[in-house]
Structures are given as structure tokens and as C-alpha cells.
C-alpha positions in Angstrom: 0.0 0.0 0.0 1.5 3.4 -1.0 2.8 5.5 1.8 0.5 8.4 0.9 -2.6 6.2 1.4 -1.2 4.7 4.6 -0.6 8.2 6.0 -4.0 9.4 5.0 -5.7 6.4 6.8 -3.6 6.9 10.0 -4.2 10.7 9.9 -7.9 10.2 9.6 -8.1 7.6 12.3 -6.2 9.8 14.8 -8.6 12.7 14.1 -11.6 10.4 14.5 -10.4 9.2 17.9 -9.6 12.8 19.0 -13.0 14.1 17.9 -15.0 11.3 19.6 -12.9 11.5 22.8 -13.5 15.3 23.1 -17.2 14.9 22.5 -17.4 12.1 25.1 -15.4 14.0 27.6 -17.6 17.1 27.3 -20.7 14.9 27.6 -19.4 13.4 30.9 -18.4 16.8 32.2 -21.8 18.5 31.5 -24.0 15.6 32.8 -23.6 16.4 36.5 -24.3 20.1 35.8 -27.5 19.2 33.9 -28.8 17.0 36.8 -28.0 19.7 39.3 -29.8 22.5 37.3 -32.8 20.4 36.0 -33.3 18.0 38.9 -33.9 14.3 38.3 -37.4 14.8 36.7 -36.2 17.5 34.3 -33.1 15.5 33.5 -35.2 12.5 32.8 -37.5 14.5 30.5 -34.5 15.8 28.5 -33.0 12.3 28.3 -36.4 11.1 27.0 -36.5 13.8 24.3 -33.0 13.0 23.2 -33.7 9.2 23.1 -36.8 9.7 20.9 -35.1 12.1 18.5 -32.0 9.8 18.2 -34.2 6.8 17.5 -36.2 8.8 15.0 -33.2 9.8 13.0 -31.6 6.3 13.2 -34.0 5.6 10.3 -32.0 7.5 7.7 -32.2 4.6 5.2 -28.5 4.1 5.5 -27.9 7.2 3.3 -24.9 8.5 5.4 -22.8 5.4 4.6 -24.1 5.3 1.0 -23.1 8.9 0.5 -19.6 8.5 1.8 -19.0 5.4 -0.3 -20.3 6.9 -3.6 -18.5 10.2 -3.1 -15.2 8.4 -2.7 -16.0 6.2 -5.7 -16.9 9.0 -8.1 -14.1 11.3 -6.9 -11.5 8.5 -7.5 -12.8 8.2 -11.1 -12.9 12.0 -11.5 -16.6 11.7 -12.4 -17.7 15.1 -10.9 -21.0 15.1 -12.7 -21.9 11.8 -11.0 -20.6 13.1 -7.7 -22.8 16.2 -7.9 -25.8 14.0 -8.9 -25.2 12.0 -5.7 -24.9 15.1 -3.6 -28.0 16.8 -5.0 -30.1 13.6 -4.7 -28.9 13.0 -1.1 -29.7 16.6 -0.1 -33.2 16.5 -1.6 -33.9 13.2 0.1 -32.6 14.4 3.5 -34.7 17.5 3.3 -37.8 15.3 2.5 -36.9 13.0 5.4 -36.5 16.0 7.7 -39.8 17.5 6.7 -41.5 14.1 7.3 -39.9 13.7 10.7 -41.0 17.2 11.9 -44.5 16.5 10.6 -44.6 13.2 12.4 -43.3 14.8 15.6 -46.1 17.4 15.6 -48.8 14.9 14.7 -47.8 12.2 17.2 -46.8 14.6 20.0 -49.9 13.8 22.3 -49.4 10.0 21.7 -45.7 10.2 22.6 -46.3 12.3 25.8 -49.0 10.0 27.1 -47.1 6.8 26.2 -44.1 7.9 28.3 -46.2 9.3 31.1 -45.2 12.9 30.9 -47.1 14.8 33.6 -50.2 16.5 31.9 -49.3 19.9 33.4 -46.0 19.7 31.4 -47.4 18.6 28.1 -47.2 22.1 26.5 -43.6 22.6 27.6 -42.3 19.1 26.8 -44.2 19.0 23.5 -42.7 22.2 22.3 -39.2 21.0 23.4 -39.7 17.7 21.5 -40.6 19.4 18.2 -37.8 21.9 18.6 -35.3 19.1 19.3 -36.6 17.2 16.2 -36.0 20.3 14.1 -32.4 20.6 15.4 -31.8 16.9 14.6 -33.3 17.4 11.1 -30.7 20.2 10.6 -28.0 17.9 11.8 -29.1 15.3 9.2 -28.9 17.9 6.4 -25.5 18.9 7.7 -24.6 15.2 7.3 -24.8 15.6 3.5 -21.9 18.1 3.6 -20.0 16.1 6.2 -20.4 13.0 4.0 -18.8 14.8 1.1 -15.8 15.8 3.2 -15.5 12.3 4.7 -15.8 10.7 1.3 -12.9 12.9 0.1 -10.9 11.5 3.2 -10.5 15.0 4.8 -11.5 13.7 8.2 -9.5 16.3 10.1 -12.1 18.8 8.9 -15.1 16.7 9.8 -13.7 16.1 13.2 -13.0 19.8 13.6 -16.8 20.3 13.0 -17.6 17.6 15.5 -15.3 19.1 18.1 -16.7 22.6 17.5 -20.3 21.2 17.7 -19.6 19.5 21.0 -17.9 22.6 22.5 -20.7 25.0 21.4 -23.3 22.7 22.7 -21.6 22.3 26.1 -21.1 26.1 26.4 -24.6 26.8 25.3 -25.9 24.3 27.9 -24.1 26.1 30.7 -25.2 29.6 29.6 -28.9 28.8 29.0 -29.2 26.9 32.3 -27.3 29.5 34.3 -29.7 32.2 32.9 -32.6 30.1 34.1 -34.1 29.0 30.7 -34.3 25.3 31.7 -35.5 22.7 29.2 -36.6 25.3 26.6 -33.1 26.8 26.8 -31.6 23.4 26.0 -33.9 23.0 23.0 -33.0 26.5 21.7 -29.3 25.7 22.2 -29.7 22.6 20.0 -31.2 24.7 17.3 -28.6 27.5 17.4 -25.7 24.9 17.5 -27.2 23.0 14.5 -27.7 26.2 12.4 -24.1 27.3 13.0 -22.6 23.8 12.4 -24.6 23.2 9.2 -23.5 26.6 7.9 -19.8 25.8 8.7 -20.0 22.3 7.1 -21.5 23.8 3.9 -18.7 26.3 3.7 -16.1 23.6 4.2 -17.7 21.4 1.6 -17.6 24.1 -1.1 -14.0 25.0 -0.1 -12.8 21.3 -0.3 -14.6 20.6 -3.5 -15.0 23.8 -5.5 -16.8 21.9 -8.3 -19.7 21.2 -6.0 -23.1 22.0 -7.6 -26.3 21.5 -5.6 -29.3 21.7 -7.9 -32.6 19.7 -7.7 -32.4 19.3 -11.4 -29.3 17.2 -11.0 -31.2 14.7 -8.8 -31.7 11.5 -10.6 -34.1 8.6 -10.0 -31.3 6.1 -11.0 -29.0 7.8 -8.4 -31.7 7.5 -5.8 -32.2 3.8 -6.5 -28.4 3.3 -6.3 -28.1 5.1 -2.9 -31.2 3.2 -1.5 -30.0 -0.1 -2.8 -26.8 0.3 -0.8 -28.2 2.3 2.1 -31.1 -0.1 3.0 -28.6 -3.0 3.4 -26.6 -0.8 5.8 -29.8 0.3 7.5 -30.7 -3.4 8.1 -27.3 -4.1 9.4 -27.4 -1.1 11.8 -30.8 -2.1 13.1 -29.5 -5.6 13.5 -26.7 -4.3 15.6 -29.1 -2.2 17.7 -31.4 -5.2 18.2 -28.5 -7.5 19.0 -27.2 -5.1 21.6 -30.6 -4.5 23.2 -32.2 -7.9 22.8 -30.4 -9.5 25.7 -31.8 -7.0 28.1 -35.3 -7.7 26.9 -34.7 -11.5 27.3 -33.4 -11.0 30.8 -36.4 -8.9 31.7 -38.8 -11.6 30.3 -37.1 -14.8 31.5 -35.3 -13.6 34.7 -35.7 -10.5 36.8 -34.8 -6.8 37.0 -31.9 -7.3 39.5 -30.1 -9.5 36.9 -31.0 -7.0 34.2 -29.2 -4.3 36.3 -26.3 -6.6 36.8 -26.1 -7.3 33.0 -26.3 -3.5 32.3 -23.3 -2.7 34.5 -21.1 -5.3 32.8 -22.4 -4.3 29.4 -21.5 -0.6 29.9 -17.9 -1.3 30.5 -17.6 -3.7 27.5 -19.6 -1.4 25.1 -17.5 1.7 26.1 -14.2 -0.1 25.3 -15.5 -1.7 22.1 -16.9 1.6 20.8 -13.5 3.3 21.2 -11.7 0.4 19.5 -14.1 0.3 16.6 -12.9 3.8 15.6 -9.6 2.1 14.6 -11.2 1.0 11.4 -13.3 4.1 10.9 -11.2 5.6 8.1 -11.0 2.4 5.9 -14.3 2.7 4.0 -13.5 5.7 1.7 -10.0 4.3 1.2 -11.4 1.0 0.1 -13.9 2.7 -2.2 -11.0 4.7 -3.8 -9.0 1.5 -4.5 -12.1 -0.4 -5.7 -12.8 2.4 -8.2 -9.2 2.1 -9.5 -9.7 -1.7 -9.8 -6.6 -2.2 -7.6 -7.3 -5.6 -6.1 -3.7 -6.1 -4.8 -3.8 -2.9 -2.7 -7.2 -3.9 -1.4 -5.7 -7.2 -0.1 -2.8 -5.3 1.5 -5.2 -2.8 3.1 -7.2 -5.6 4.6 -4.1 -7.4 5.9 -2.6 -4.3 7.4 -5.9 -3.1 9.0 -6.7 -6.5 10.4 -3.1 -6.8 11.7 -3.4 -3.6 13.8 -6.8 -4.5 15.0 -5.8 -7.9 16.4 -2.6 -6.4 17.8 -4.7 -4.0 19.8 -7.9 -5.9 20.6 -6.3 -9.2 21.7 -4.3 -7.8 24.7 -6.9 -5.2 25.8 -9.7 -7.8 25.7 -7.7 -10.4 27.5 -6.6 -7.9 30.2 -10.3 -7.0 30.8 -11.2 -10.7 31.0 -8.4 -11.7 33.4 -8.9 -8.7 35.7 -12.7 -8.3 35.4 -13.1 -8.7 39.2 -10.7 -5.9 40.0 -12.2 -3.6 37.3 -15.7 -4.0 38.8 -14.5 -3.6 42.4 -12.7 -0.3 41.6 -15.7 1.0 39.7 -18.5 -0.2 42.0 -17.0 -1.2 45.3 -18.8 -4.4 46.1 -20.7 -5.3 42.9 -22.7 -8.6 42.4 -20.3 -11.3 41.4 -22.1 -11.8 38.1 -21.0 -8.4 36.8 -17.4 -9.7 36.3 -18.8 -12.8 34.5 -20.8 -10.6 32.2 -17.7 -8.6 31.3 -15.7 -11.7 30.6 -18.3 -13.3 28.3 -19.2 -10.1 26.5 -15.6 -9.0 26.1 -14.7 -12.3 24.5 -17.8 -12.2 22.2 -17.7 -8.6 21.1 -13.9 -8.5 21.1 -13.8 -11.4 18.6 -16.5 -9.7 16.6 -14.4 -6.5 16.4 -11.9 -8.5 14.3 -14.4 -8.1 11.5 -14.2 -4.3 11.6 -11.7 -3.8 8.8 -13.6 -6.3 6.6 -17.0 -4.8 7.2 -15.8 -1.3 6.5 -14.1 -2.5 3.3 -17.2 -4.4 2.2 -19.2 -1.2 2.4 -16.4 0.6 0.5 -16.4 -1.8 -2.4 -20.2 -1.8 -2.6 -21.0 -5.1 -1.0 -22.8 -4.3 2.4 -24.8 -7.5 2.0 -21.9 -9.5 3.5 -22.4 -7.5 6.7 -26.2 -7.7 6.5 -26.2 -11.5 6.2 -23.9 -12.1 9.2 -25.7 -9.5 11.4 -29.0 -11.4 10.8 -27.3 -14.7 11.5 -26.0 -13.4 14.9 -29.5 -12.1 15.9 -31.3 -15.3 15.0 -28.6 -17.5 16.5 -28.5 -15.5 19.7 -32.3 -15.5 20.0 -32.7 -19.2 19.4 -29.9 -20.3 21.8 -31.0 -17.9 24.5 -34.6 -19.3 24.4 -33.1 -22.8 24.7 -30.5 -22.1 27.4 -31.9 -19.4 29.7 -34.6 -21.6 31.3 -31.9 -24.1 32.1 -28.8 -21.9 33.0 -30.4 -18.5 33.7 -28.0 -15.6 33.0 -25.2 -17.9 32.2 -27.3 -19.4 29.4 -27.8 -16.0 27.9 -24.0 -15.3 28.1 -23.1 -18.6 26.5 -25.7 -18.0 23.7 -24.4 -14.6 23.0 -20.8 -15.8 22.9 -21.5 -18.8 20.5 -23.8 -16.7 18.2 -21.4 -13.8 17.9 -18.3 -15.9 17.3 -20.0 -18.2 14.7 -21.5 -15.2 12.9 -18.2 -13.4 12.9 -16.4 -16.5 11.5 -19.1 -16.7 8.8 -18.5 -13.1 7.7 -14.7 -13.7 7.7 -15.1 -16.8 5.5 -17.3 -14.9 3.0 -15.0 -11.8 2.9 -11.8 -13.9 2.6 -13.3 -15.8 -0.3 -14.2 -12.4 -2.0 -10.6 -11.1 -1.5 -9.1 -14.5 -2.5 -7.4 -14.8 0.9 -6.8 -18.2 2.6 -7.3 -18.9 6.3 -3.9 -20.7 6.6 -2.0 -17.7 5.2 -4.0 -15.1 7.3 -3.7 -17.3 10.5 0.1 -17.5 10.3 0.6 -13.9 9.0 -2.0 -12.0 11.1 -3.5 -13.8 14.0 -1.1 -16.5 15.4 1.8 -14.3 16.7 -0.3 -11.9 18.9 -2.7 -14.6 20.1 0.2 -16.8 21.2 1.8 -13.8 22.9 -1.5 -13.2 24.7 -1.6 -16.8 26.0 2.0 -16.7 27.2 1.4 -13.4 29.0 -1.9 -14.3 30.5 -0.8 -16.6 33.4 2.0 -14.3 34.8 -0.4 -11.3 34.5 -3.2 -13.1 36.4 -0.8 -14.4 39.1 0.7 -10.9 39.6 -2.8 -9.5 40.2 -3.6 -12.3 42.7 -0.3 -11.8 44.6 -1.1 -8.1 44.9 -4.6 -8.8 46.2 -3.2 -11.2 48.8 -0.6 -8.8 50.1 -2.6 -5.6 50.1 -5.5 -4.6 52.4 -8.9 -5.5 50.8 -10.7 -2.6 49.1 -10.7 -0.5 46.0 -7.1 0.5 46.3 -6.0 -3.1 46.4 -8.1 -4.0 43.4 -6.7 -0.9 41.5 -3.2 -2.0 42.3 -4.0 -5.6 41.3 -5.6 -4.6 38.0 -2.9 -2.1 37.2 0.0 -4.3 38.2 -1.4 -7.4 36.4 -2.1 -5.2 33.3 1.4 -3.8 33.2 2.9 -7.3 33.5 0.7 -8.4 30.6 1.6 -5.5 28.4 5.3 -5.8 29.1 5.4 -9.6 28.3 3.1 -9.2 25.4 5.2 -6.5 23.8 8.3 -8.6 24.3 6.8 -11.8 22.8 5.4 -9.9 19.8 8.7 -8.1 19.2 10.7 -11.4 19.4 8.3 -13.1 17.0 9.2 -10.6 14.2 5.6 -9.7 13.8 6.4 -6.0 14.1 8.3 -5.5 10.8 10.0 -2.6 9.1 6.8 -1.3 7.6 5.1 -1.2 11.0 8.0 0.7 12.5 7.9 3.2 9.7 4.1 3.6 10.3 4.7 4.0 14.0 7.1 6.9 13.3 4.5 8.4 11.1 1.9 8.2 13.9 4.4 9.9 16.3 5.0 12.8 13.8 1.2 13.2 13.2 0.4 13.1 16.9 3.0 15.8 17.7 
């Protein structure tokens, strides 16, 4: 893979991580202030409004991914007329979806408020806030058209600049409006103001990055719409499948078991999902790069892109996942004090399942990039159906453990199915990939696991029980693991000259 493309992917990945981390940090920082100013009831109402609007705009027909993929494809082929047709069609469709969402919010406002038991005396206020928030999210979706263009052109430092600015403006506006006593209405107005500013900025950036951009309803084409929807609906099904897969276990626990075990599962799930969400960003810059290579019919570079991306995924995921599994008890003790013992078990099973699933991240991003999201759709449906069937069979016998076993088996088998399909598409063999990508870091993990676990247990035995002891055990065991893992990987020759050159590139870009 050429150095320029490698640098571009690394550059974009670093900016994706930085943008998401900043937004996450500000969200955690502002949350206590929101609760203090609004009270638990007001904070609950605002959370309800955000949940409803977020779910409403989850149904974007997969156009966000379709837009990024086709922008990268047409730009690589220098087909600017086709690119402008994609942009004009997408903008027209997003405006139509936004108008439909706002109309739906206004029409269903009484139903939503009564369904979620909003106090009748607050219907006027909360209804106005709901519609205003939907308008703000509609603007965000329109802004996504401009952001999709910039992302498709692989200028992710600019898209993450917008994300960072949006998160900062939103946090500052939240503090100002609440300090001035505007309450929930102030938060809704803040969303509108932020969305207008960010949409305007994204439009300016899009025209600066791509001066040939022309947005005209007359450029919209029925064939272009069918092409976008054909791709996007497959991605939409996959996204909904992931959403169902993540939330279905909670519904099954609520139905077959009890609310206490549901709370236990939720605690373990939060830790695993937070770590997995961050690690998934490691493959976030691959899709437009794959679309570019596919448009150039460069199959060899596609193969190398997959091998390199998968190599860095397994190199990162394997040690972090195994550290979380080995020291799950210490992690939960530091976080929660004296949690139910099942929380650590939830972390261990889910970390293995979703960590293994994360090994498909490079492949799924590339499958979207080359125009074959159906690979991802099929395996997502397989995981859902397998998880549901096995859970129904095992939970009456094993309880919570039955659910965890069902999830582990379904996710691992579904992930292996995707890998088999994708490797066949790329003409890659399991034997070659095992020896070249997976074996060295996995063997290094196994060799480092026992000393790491023993180091943690020794520290627990010799220190006074409590959070501090568990923090020392988790940190000490983790450091032993990282040190031995790095040594074994280095001695195996897995970290080659190209990797060292890429590492130096990362250091230069980070500085």
C-alpha cells in the first residue's frame, strides 16, 4: 500500500479518535451540571427527548454510509457530474426526510407524551421542546450531507473539527442557558442554534474542499436515488440488526429472569460497550480508502489494506480484551466497590464475544467501501437469529449464564461466517492469514496471561482489601501483561520494518 494512502488512513483515524474523545469528555463533564440544574425529573425528560429524536433519525435509510461510499468512488474516477448528482439527490432526500420527521413529531406529540407518562401539566412545555429538538436533529441530518462529502474525500480532520466545535458549542450553550434560568426550553434552543451554526460551517467547508460542488434539484436522478437506497437499505438493516443484537439481551433477561439480573447485566455491558466503541474507531477511516482502491480496480492494494488493517486490530484488541477478561473482578471492584459477582462474569463473556466480533471491523468497512454491504447484512441477521434461538433454549436451564453462552456462541460463529465470506471475496486463505496476522499476537497473549493473572492475585493477597487493592492488582497485572506481550510480539518478528515506519508516522502526526 503506498505511503500516501497509509498516512491518510492513519491521519484520519487519529482525528476520528480525538474528535470522539472530546465529545465524550464534554458529555461526561456536563452531565452532573445538567442534573443539578434540572433536577432528576427535568433531566429524565430531557433524556427522553434525546432518546426519541435519536431513534427517529436512526431511520436515515443508511444514506450516510451510501453517500460516503459513492462520493469516494466518483471522486476517485474523476466523475464530478456523477458526484454532484449523488450530492443533489442526497440533499433533496434528506430535506424530505427532515420534513417528514418534523410533521410526524407534531402529529404524534400527544401520543408520545401520554405513552411515556409525561405529567399532563408539562405537556405544553415538553411537546414544544420535543418538536424543537426534532427540528435541530433534522438540521443535523442535512449537515450530514456536507459532512459526508468531506468524509468521502478523506478529509476527516475537517469533519472532526466540526464535531469538536459542535460538542464545544453545545456544552457552552448548555451552561449559559441553564445559568440564565431558561431550563429545558433553553436546552432546545441551544440545540437549534448549534445546529444552524454547524450546518453553515459544514456547507462552507464542503464548497472549499470541493469547488466543483453543484447542488441543484435538477441534478437529482431517479437512478442515483435507487443506487443510494439499494446500498443504504442494506446498511440500515445491518445497523438495526446491531441495535437489536445489543438491546435484545436486556429484553430477554427482563422476560425470562428478573430486574436485578437486568441491572447486573447492564453494569457489565456498559464497560464492554464503552471499550468496544472506542476500539471500533480504529477501522473508521477504511471505508472511503477501500472505495477509492475499488474504483481504481486495484485488487492487490485492497488485499494489503485488509491485511494491514486487520493486523493492527488484532494487535490492539487481543491484549486489551484479555486484560479485561483476566482482571474483570478488579475492574468492577474499583468502579462499583462491592458489585454482584455476576458483573465480572458478564464482562468476561461479552468481552470475548464482542472483542472477537471486532476483528471483522476492517472487513465490514471495506465491504461497504467496495459496494457489498450484503456481506455484513447476512452475518448480522445470523447473529440475531442464533442469539435468540440459543437464548430461548439455554436461559430456562442456565439462567443468566445461558444468555451469556448463547451470545458468545452466536457472535463468534456469525463473525467467522463473515470472515469466510469476505476472505473468499478477496481470495485470501485462512492458513495464510492465520500465520501472518492472527497467530503471533494470540500466542503472545496466551503466554502473557498466566503471569499477569498471578501478579494480580499476589497483589490482592498482600494488600488490604478494598478499591485501592483492586486498583493495584488490575494495574499491576495489566502492566505485567503489556510488558510480556510486547516482548513476545517483538521477538516473533511480527512488528516489521513497515510497521516501525508507520509508528514513526503516527508519532509525527500526533506531535
